[in-house]
C-alpha positions in Angstrom: 59.0 88.7 99.4 57.6 91.9 96.8 59.8 92.5 94.5 59.3 96.2 96.7 60.4 94.5 100.0 63.5 92.9 98.5 64.7 96.8 96.7 63.9 98.8 100.3 66.0 96.0 102.0 68.8 96.3 100.0 68.5 100.2 100.5 68.3 99.8 103.7 71.4 97.7 104.2 73.4 100.1 101.2 72.4 102.9 103.6 73.5 101.1 106.5 76.8 100.1 104.7 77.9 104.1 103.6 77.4 105.6 107.5 79.4 102.4 109.1 82.0 103.4 106.3 81.7 107.3 106.8 80.9 108.1 103.2 78.2 110.3 101.6 75.7 109.6 99.0 78.0 112.1 96.6 81.2 110.0 98.0 79.7 106.9 97.5 78.5 107.8 94.4 82.1 109.0 92.7 83.9 105.8 93.6 81.6 102.8 92.4 81.2 105.3 89.2 77.5 106.1 89.6 75.0 108.8 89.5 74.7 110.7 93.3 70.6 109.6 91.6 71.3 106.3 91.3 72.8 105.9 95.1 69.0 107.5 96.3 67.4 105.7 94.1 69.2 102.4 95.9 68.5 103.8 99.3 65.1 104.7 98.6 64.5 100.8 97.6 62.8 101.4 93.9 62.1 98.4 92.6 63.3 99.0 89.0 67.6 100.0 89.6 70.3 98.7 87.0 72.4 95.8 88.3 75.5 96.6 86.2 75.6 100.2 88.8 73.8 98.7 91.6 76.9 95.7 91.6 79.0 98.4 91.2 78.2 100.1 94.2 77.5 96.9 96.6 81.7 95.9 95.1 83.0 99.8 96.5 80.6 99.4 99.8 82.2 95.2 100.3 79.0 94.2 100.0 77.6 91.1 97.4 74.1 89.4 96.7 73.9 85.9 97.1 70.7 83.6 95.3 69.9 80.4 96.6 66.6 78.1 95.9 64.4 79.5 98.0 63.2 77.1 101.5 60.0 75.9 101.4 58.8 77.7 104.3 59.4 81.1 102.4 58.0 79.3 99.5 54.3 80.0 101.4 54.5 83.1 102.4 
């Protein structure tokens, strides 16, 4: 999986959860202590967002990132 594909998938998850919680981008930004522009970048799948504010956004939404060893099947792709 490319960084761009990962970022786009993550952005879609963030957007979906934000809408599920009936938050607009400005509300989420305020709650997470980040800029609205940063929230927009995350949701757009920008692959160069900073980790610390990203984690703040995820925590605010009740989401978390998990790192695991890649399976042999996904390593071949």
